[in-house]
MIVEX-612682 format. One record per residue (C-alpha): residue number from 1; residue in one letter; x, y, z. Coordinates in Angstrom, 1 decimal. Layout:
N
    k  r      px      py      pz
  NUM  A       X       Y       Z
...
// end
This chain:
430
    k  r      px      py      pz
    1  M   106.4    25.6   -27.5
    2  K   103.9    27.5   -25.7
    3  I   101.3    26.3   -27.8
    4  G   102.5    22.7   -27.3
    5  R   102.5    23.1   -23.3
    6  F    99.0    24.6   -23.5
    7  L    97.6    21.6   -25.4
    8  L    99.3    19.3   -22.9
    9  Y    97.8    21.1   -20.0
   10  V    94.2    20.6   -21.6
   11  S    94.6    17.0   -22.1
   12  V    95.7    16.4   -18.6
   13  S    92.9    18.4   -17.1
   14  V    90.3    16.5   -19.2
   15  L    91.7    13.0   -18.3
   16  M    92.0    13.5   -14.7
   17  P    88.2    13.3   -13.9
   18  L    87.7    10.5   -16.1
   19  M    90.4     8.7   -14.4
   20  F    88.7     9.4   -11.0
   21  Q    85.1     8.5   -12.2
   22  G    86.2     5.0   -13.4
   23  C    87.2     4.3    -9.9
   24  A    83.6     5.1    -8.3
   25  E    81.3     2.4    -6.9
   26  P    78.4     1.3    -9.1
   27  E    74.8     2.1    -8.0
   28  E    72.7    -0.6    -6.4
   29  M    70.0    -2.1    -8.8
   30  I    66.4    -2.1    -7.3
   31  V    64.0    -4.7    -9.0
   32  V    60.3    -4.5    -7.8
   33  G    58.7    -7.9    -7.9
   34  D    54.8    -7.0    -7.4
   35  V    52.6    -4.1    -6.3
   36  V    49.6    -5.2    -4.4
   37  V    46.6    -2.8    -3.3
   38  D    44.4    -3.8    -0.4
   39  T    41.3    -4.0    -2.6
   40  D    40.5    -4.4    -6.4
   41  M    37.2    -2.8    -6.5
   42  A    35.4     0.0    -4.5
   43  Q    31.9     1.6    -4.7
   44  L    31.6     5.2    -3.4
   45  C    28.9     7.8    -3.1
   46  K    29.8    11.3    -4.3
   47  G    31.7    13.2    -1.9
   48  E    32.9     9.8     0.0
   49  T    36.7     9.2     0.4
   50  L    38.6     5.9     0.7
   51  Q    42.2     5.3     1.7
   52  L    44.1     2.8    -0.4
   53  T    47.2     1.1     0.8
   54  A    49.8    -0.4    -1.7
   55  T    52.3    -2.9    -0.6
   56  V    55.5    -3.4    -2.7
   57  Y    57.3    -6.7    -2.8
   58  P    59.9    -8.2    -2.2
   59  E    59.8    -6.6     1.3
   60  D    63.4    -5.6     1.3
   61  V    63.0    -3.0    -1.5
   62  A    59.6    -1.7    -0.2
   63  G    61.2     1.3     1.5
   64  K    63.5     2.1    -1.3
   65  V    61.0     2.9    -3.9
   66  D    58.2     5.5    -4.1
   67  V    54.4     4.5    -5.1
   68  E    53.0     6.7    -7.5
   69  W    49.1     7.0    -7.6
   70  F    47.0     8.4   -10.5
   71  S    43.4     8.2   -11.6
   72  S    42.0     7.4   -15.2
   73  D    39.3    10.1   -14.9
   74  E    39.6    12.8   -12.3
   75  S    36.2    13.9   -13.3
   76  V    34.9    10.6   -11.5
   77  A    37.6    10.1    -8.9
   78  T    40.8    11.7    -7.7
   79  V    43.7    10.2    -5.8
   80  S    46.3    11.9    -3.8
   81  P    49.9    11.0    -3.7
   82  D    49.3     8.8    -0.4
   83  G    46.3     6.9    -1.9
   84  L    43.4     8.8    -0.7
   85  V    40.6     8.4    -3.1
   86  T    37.9    11.0    -3.4
   87  A    34.6    10.5    -5.3
   88  I    33.7    13.4    -7.5
   89  A    30.8    12.4    -9.8
   90  S    28.7     9.5   -11.1
   91  G    30.9     6.9   -13.2
   92  R    33.9     4.6   -13.4
   93  A    37.5     5.5   -12.8
   94  F    40.6     3.3   -12.6
   95  V    42.9     4.1    -9.8
   96  T    46.4     2.8   -10.3
   97  A    49.3     2.3    -8.0
   98  G    52.8     2.0    -9.6
   99  A    56.4     1.1    -8.5
  100  G    59.2     0.4   -10.7
  101  N    57.8    -1.6   -13.6
  102  E    54.9    -3.0   -11.6
  103  F    51.5    -1.6   -11.0
  104  A    48.0    -2.5    -9.5
  105  T    44.8    -1.2   -10.4
  106  V    41.5    -0.6    -8.5
  107  I    38.2    -0.2   -10.2
  108  V    36.3     2.6    -8.5
  109  D    32.4     3.0    -9.1
  110  V    31.0     6.4    -8.1
  111  R    27.3     6.8    -7.5
  112  V    25.4     9.7    -6.5
  113  A    23.5     7.7    -3.7
  114  D    24.1     4.1    -2.1
  115  S    20.3     3.9    -1.4
  116  L    17.2     5.5    -2.3
  117  A    13.9     5.0    -0.7
  118  I    10.4     6.7    -0.4
  119  T     9.2     6.3     3.3
  120  E     5.6     6.0     2.4
  121  E     4.7     2.5     0.8
  122  Y     1.3     4.1    -0.4
  123  V    -0.8     7.1     0.2
  124  T    -4.4     7.9    -0.1
  125  L    -5.5    11.3    -1.1
  126  E    -8.9    13.0    -1.9
  127  V    -9.3    14.7    -5.2
  128  G    -7.7    18.1    -4.8
  129  E    -5.5    17.0    -1.9
  130  D    -1.6    17.4    -1.7
  131  I     1.1    15.7     0.2
  132  S     5.0    15.8     0.1
  133  L     6.6    12.3     0.0
  134  T     9.5    11.6     2.2
  135  L    12.8    10.6     0.5
  136  E    15.5     8.7     2.5
  137  T    18.9     8.6     0.7
  138  V    22.6     7.4     1.7
  139  P    24.3     9.8     2.0
  140  A    21.6    11.8     3.7
  141  T    22.6    15.0     1.8
  142  G    24.1    16.1    -1.3
  143  V    22.5    13.5    -3.7
  144  E    22.1    15.0    -7.3
  145  G    20.4    13.8   -10.4
  146  I    17.0    12.8    -8.7
  147  V    14.3    12.5   -10.9
  148  W    10.6    12.1    -9.9
  149  S     7.6    10.8   -12.2
  150  S     4.2     9.7   -12.1
  151  S     2.7     6.9   -14.1
  152  D    -0.8     8.7   -14.8
  153  E    -0.7    12.4   -14.4
  154  S    -4.8    12.4   -14.9
  155  V    -4.8    10.9   -11.3
  156  A    -1.8    12.5    -9.7
  157  T     1.3    14.9   -10.6
  158  V     4.5    15.2    -8.6
  159  T     7.0    17.9    -8.7
  160  Q    10.8    17.3    -8.7
  161  D    11.1    17.8    -4.9
  162  G     8.6    15.0    -4.3
  163  A     5.3    17.2    -3.8
  164  V     2.3    15.2    -4.9
  165  S    -1.0    16.7    -6.2
  166  S    -4.0    14.6    -6.6
  167  V    -6.1    15.3    -9.9
  168  G    -8.7    12.6   -10.2
  169  K    -9.9     9.2    -8.9
  170  G    -7.6     6.2    -9.4
  171  I    -4.1     4.9    -9.0
  172  A    -1.0     6.4   -10.0
  173  V     2.5     5.1    -9.1
  174  V     5.1     7.8    -8.2
  175  R     8.7     6.8    -8.8
  176  V    11.8     8.3    -7.9
  177  S    15.2     7.4    -9.5
  178  A    18.8     8.4    -9.5
  179  D    21.9     6.6   -10.9
  180  G    20.3     3.4   -11.5
  181  L    18.5     3.4    -8.1
  182  S    14.8     3.7    -8.0
  183  D    11.9     3.3    -5.5
  184  S     8.0     3.9    -6.0
  185  C     4.8     4.9    -3.9
  186  E     1.3     4.0    -5.0
  187  V    -0.9     7.0    -4.9
  188  Y    -4.6     6.2    -4.4
  189  V    -6.9     9.1    -5.1
  190  V   -10.4     8.7    -4.0
  191  G   -13.5    10.9    -4.8
  192  E   -17.2    10.7    -4.2
  193  P   -18.2     7.1    -3.5
  194  E   -20.0     5.1    -6.2
  195  V   -21.8     1.9    -6.4
  196  G   -19.3    -1.0    -7.1
  197  D   -16.5     0.6    -5.3
  198  F   -14.2    -1.4    -3.2
  199  Y   -14.5    -0.6     0.4
  200  Y   -11.2    -1.1     2.5
  201  S   -10.3    -1.6     6.1
  202  D    -9.0     1.8     6.7
  203  G   -12.5     3.2     5.6
  204  T   -11.6     4.4     2.2
  205  Y   -13.0     3.4    -1.2
  206  S   -12.0     3.3    -4.8
  207  G   -13.3     2.1    -8.1
  208  E   -10.0     0.4    -9.1
  209  L    -8.8    -2.2    -6.7
  210  F    -5.9    -1.0    -4.4
  211  S    -3.3    -3.7    -4.2
  212  K    -1.9    -2.6    -1.0
  213  K    -5.2    -2.3     1.0
  214  D    -7.6    -4.9     2.3
  215  A   -10.9    -4.9     0.9
  216  I   -13.7    -5.7     3.4
  217  G   -16.6    -5.0     1.2
  218  V   -18.4    -3.3    -1.7
  219  V   -20.3     0.1    -1.9
  220  F   -23.9    -0.9    -3.0
  221  W   -25.7     2.5    -2.4
  222  V   -24.7     6.1    -2.1
  223  G   -26.7     8.5     0.2
  224  D   -27.7     9.2     3.7
  225  P   -28.8     5.9     5.6
  226  T   -29.5     8.0     8.8
  227  A   -32.4     9.7     7.0
  228  D   -35.0     6.8     8.1
  229  D   -33.2     5.4    10.9
  230  P   -33.3     7.1    14.1
  231  T   -31.1     4.7    15.8
  232  L   -28.2     4.9    13.3
  233  R   -28.7     8.7    13.5
  234  R   -28.2     8.7    17.1
  235  D   -25.5     6.2    17.4
  236  F   -23.6     7.2    14.4
  237  P   -24.5    10.7    12.9
  238  G   -21.6    10.9    10.6
  239  C   -22.5     7.9     8.7
  240  T   -24.2     9.6     5.9
  241  H   -22.3     8.6     2.8
  242  G   -23.6     5.3     1.8
  243  L   -23.9     1.4     2.5
  244  V   -21.4    -1.4     2.1
  245  V   -22.3    -5.1     1.7
  246  S   -19.9    -7.8     3.2
  247  L   -17.9   -10.0     0.7
  248  I   -18.9   -13.4     2.2
  249  E   -22.4   -14.8     2.8
  250  E   -23.8   -17.8     4.7
  251  A   -27.0   -19.7     5.2
  252  S   -29.1   -19.5     8.3
  253  T   -32.5   -19.7     9.8
  254  W   -34.2   -16.5    10.8
  255  Q   -35.3   -18.1    14.2
  256  S   -35.3   -21.7    14.6
  257  N   -37.5   -22.0    17.8
  258  Y   -40.1   -19.5    16.7
  259  R   -43.1   -21.8    17.3
  260  S   -42.0   -22.3    21.0
  261  F   -41.8   -18.5    21.2
  262  N   -45.3   -18.1    19.6
  263  S   -44.9   -14.2    19.5
  264  T   -43.0   -11.5    17.5
  265  V   -39.7   -10.1    18.4
  266  G   -41.3    -6.7    17.6
  267  E   -43.8    -7.1    20.3
  268  W   -41.0    -7.7    22.8
  269  V   -39.1    -4.6    21.6
  270  S   -42.1    -2.5    22.0
  271  E   -42.6    -3.6    25.5
  272  N   -39.0    -4.0    26.8
  273  A   -36.7    -1.8    24.5
  274  P   -38.9     1.2    23.4
  275  E   -35.6     3.0    22.4
  276  Y   -35.8     1.1    19.3
  277  M   -38.4     0.9    16.6
  278  S   -40.0    -2.5    16.2
  279  P   -38.6    -4.7    13.3
  280  T   -42.0    -6.0    12.6
  281  T   -43.4    -4.2     9.5
  282  G   -46.4    -4.3     7.2
  283  V   -46.2    -4.2     3.5
  284  E   -47.5    -0.7     2.6
  285  L   -45.6     2.0     0.9
  286  E   -45.4     3.9     4.3
  287  D   -44.3     1.0     6.4
  288  N   -40.7     0.3     7.6
  289  L   -40.5    -2.4     4.9
  290  N   -39.6     0.5     2.5
  291  K   -37.3     2.2     4.7
  292  I   -33.3     1.7     5.3
  293  V   -33.7     0.7     8.9
  294  G   -31.5    -2.6     9.1
  295  Y   -29.2    -0.9    11.7
  296  N   -32.3    -0.3    14.0
  297  N   -33.7    -3.7    13.6
  298  T   -30.4    -5.5    14.2
  299  Q   -29.8    -3.4    17.5
  300  A   -33.5    -4.2    18.6
  301  I   -32.9    -8.0    18.0
  302  K   -29.6    -7.9    19.8
  303  A   -31.6    -6.6    22.8
  304  F   -34.0    -9.3    22.5
  305  N   -31.4   -12.0    22.2
  306  S   -29.6   -10.6    25.3
  307  D   -32.5   -11.0    27.5
  308  Y   -32.1   -14.1    29.6
  309  D   -35.8   -14.9    29.4
  310  N   -35.2   -15.3    25.6
  311  I   -32.1   -17.6    25.8
  312  G   -34.1   -20.5    24.1
  313  Y   -35.7   -18.2    21.4
  314  K   -32.8   -16.3    20.1
  315  V   -32.9   -15.1    16.4
  316  D   -30.3   -17.2    14.6
  317  M   -29.1   -14.7    12.1
  318  V   -28.0   -12.2    14.6
  319  K   -26.3   -14.9    16.6
  320  R   -24.2   -15.6    13.6
  321  L   -23.6   -11.9    13.0
  322  Q   -21.7   -12.0    16.3
  323  F   -19.2   -14.6    14.9
  324  F   -18.8   -12.6    11.8
  325  L   -18.1    -9.5    14.0
  326  G   -15.2   -11.5    15.7
  327  N   -13.6   -12.1    12.5
  328  K   -10.6    -9.5    12.3
  329  E   -10.3   -10.0     8.5
  330  F   -13.5    -8.2     7.9
  331  A   -13.3    -5.8    11.0
  332  A   -15.4    -2.6    10.3
  333  P   -13.4     0.7    10.3
  334  E   -13.8     3.1    13.1
  335  G   -16.4     5.7    12.5
  336  T   -18.9     3.3    10.6
  337  S   -21.8     1.6    12.0
  338  G   -20.3    -1.8    12.2
  339  W   -21.8    -4.7    10.4
  340  Y   -25.4    -5.4    10.8
  341  V   -28.3    -7.4     8.9
  342  P   -30.0    -5.5     6.3
  343  S   -33.6    -4.5     6.0
  344  A   -35.9    -5.5     3.2
  345  K   -35.3    -2.2     1.5
  346  E   -31.4    -2.6     1.7
  347  L   -31.5    -5.9     0.1
  348  T   -33.5    -4.4    -2.9
  349  L   -31.0    -1.6    -3.1
  350  M   -28.3    -4.4    -3.8
  351  I   -30.5    -5.6    -6.7
  352  V   -32.2    -2.6    -8.4
  353  G   -31.1     0.6    -6.6
  354  D   -33.4     3.1    -5.7
  355  M   -37.1     2.6    -7.1
  356  D   -40.2     4.5    -7.2
  357  G   -43.1     2.9    -5.4
  358  N   -43.4     0.0    -3.0
  359  I   -40.7    -2.8    -2.9
  360  N   -43.4    -5.2    -2.2
  361  D   -44.4    -4.8    -5.9
  362  L   -40.9    -5.4    -7.1
  363  Y   -40.5    -8.4    -9.5
  364  T   -37.9    -8.2   -12.3
  365  N   -35.2   -10.1   -14.1
  366  D   -33.2    -6.9   -14.6
  367  M   -30.9    -6.4   -11.6
  368  P   -28.2    -3.8   -12.8
  369  V   -26.9    -3.1    -9.2
  370  R   -26.6    -6.9    -8.5
  371  D   -24.6    -7.3   -11.6
  372  I   -22.2    -4.4   -10.8
  373  L   -21.7    -5.9    -7.5
  374  N   -20.9    -9.4    -8.7
  375  E   -18.3    -8.0   -11.0
  376  S   -16.6    -6.1    -8.1
  377  F   -16.7    -9.4    -6.1
  378  S   -15.2   -11.5    -9.1
  379  Q   -12.0    -9.4    -8.8
  380  L   -11.5   -10.3    -5.0
  381  I   -10.2   -13.8    -3.8
  382  L   -12.3   -13.9    -0.6
  383  A   -15.5   -12.7    -2.1
  384  D   -18.6   -14.7    -2.8
  385  Q   -20.8   -13.5    -5.7
  386  F   -24.4   -13.2    -5.0
  387  S   -26.4   -16.7    -5.2
  388  P   -29.5   -16.9    -7.2
  389  E   -31.4   -17.6    -3.8
  390  L   -33.6   -16.0    -1.2
  391  Y   -31.9   -13.8     1.2
  392  W   -32.9   -13.1     4.8
  393  C   -33.5    -9.6     6.1
  394  S   -34.0    -8.1     9.7
  395  S   -37.6    -7.1     8.9
  396  E   -40.1    -9.3    10.6
  397  Y   -43.6   -10.1     9.3
  398  D   -45.4   -11.9    12.1
  399  A   -44.7   -14.5    14.6
  400  Q   -44.1   -17.2    12.2
  401  N   -42.6   -15.4     9.2
  402  A   -39.8   -12.9     8.3
  403  F   -39.2   -11.2     5.1
  404  C   -36.6   -12.4     2.5
  405  V   -35.9   -11.2    -1.1
  406  G   -35.2   -13.4    -4.2
  407  F   -31.9   -12.5    -6.0
  408  Y   -33.2   -14.2    -9.1
  409  N   -36.4   -12.3    -9.7
  410  G   -36.3    -9.4    -7.1
  411  L   -39.4   -10.6    -5.2
  412  V   -40.1    -9.2    -1.7
  413  A   -41.8   -12.2     0.2
  414  Y   -41.8   -13.7     3.5
  415  N   -40.8   -17.0     4.6
  416  T   -41.2   -19.3     7.5
  417  K   -38.6   -18.1    10.1
  418  G   -37.2   -21.8    10.6
  419  A   -36.5   -22.1     6.9
  420  M   -32.8   -23.1     6.2
  421  N   -33.0   -22.2     2.3
  422  C   -32.2   -18.4     2.7
  423  M   -28.8   -16.9     2.6
  424  L   -27.4   -14.0     4.7
  425  R   -25.2   -10.9     3.9
  426  Y   -24.2    -8.3     6.3
  427  V   -23.9    -4.3     5.6
  428  L   -22.6    -1.5     7.2
  429  A   -23.1     2.4     7.0
  430  F   -20.2     4.7     6.4
// end
């Protein structure tokens, strides 16, 4: 009996909770229709953050379910429980927001930098000179994985902090890159000037053509042009490196109204402008015919042209020079002599270079310097190659004649001042 009563008690105690449970209200079933994130793609730089927002639909269940966030690769980007994404390292991660059985994914691309730029477009260095290039990045700090390189280490080398050292003449492209971004700077390294070098508007020169600079002439002689020209030495004592010839040429007379003037410009200079040497010269070895004195001659002729009494007798080629000087495209750099009309000696330097003896004896078909200069001219759009013609110079012979030089045979001769069959080039000392 006791045993049967015990079993009865147990059965009742077990059945009572079950009876009450069967009477409880059923839980509300929540069904999520969709999850939408405010963007589907994001680009971040390392260290940047982005707050994402997820919206659950339908709206009447939005506050009844939790949105869970997770990242496919936390080494690239992490996400907090409230949707704050933090960029960790370069790469791609998929950040997902989930609620119920629905989810939405955002593609997160992380870069080490949003932009990468070298401030200097190009730099010019002398051999042995160093410079540190300026790198601008976004973000401004903390960018990693930057790599510097040089296209030609025989010209310039670069360290991994952007310090450039020049090694030899030429052009090298220094490049910086990081995470698919890159920028470059052309490094122009110059040494001692050489015949045939391109001469630029900033006063530099190079054997290779520098694409980012404006060539205004070509070096045709290397040396000290002030040695024989006291006027040049007085006005521009620093012009001791060489001479440059202009890229373009034109036809001109020397002095169209020479018959009416019936005298030499040199005689007027001796009487009225004694600070200059006379541009009139003989043909002996010791005469100015054999000297680099084009700057002096041009200044003397300018003084002649500026005298009101000579208004009807102006030297035409120096008048034309004034128009050339007004052409900003070929403006001479500061510190140079400015453009002037070469002397006879300077013209022969464009043909054969330095020579022993009297240029009045020159006659040749071998013109090595002329050929070098023509090769340089051929690389420039705005350059005229030398014509096989006679070229005027600033050296005067007598009242009727001035000197000219044949660029087909090297012959130094004189021609009637009114002749229109002669070409004209300008030069400058640097």
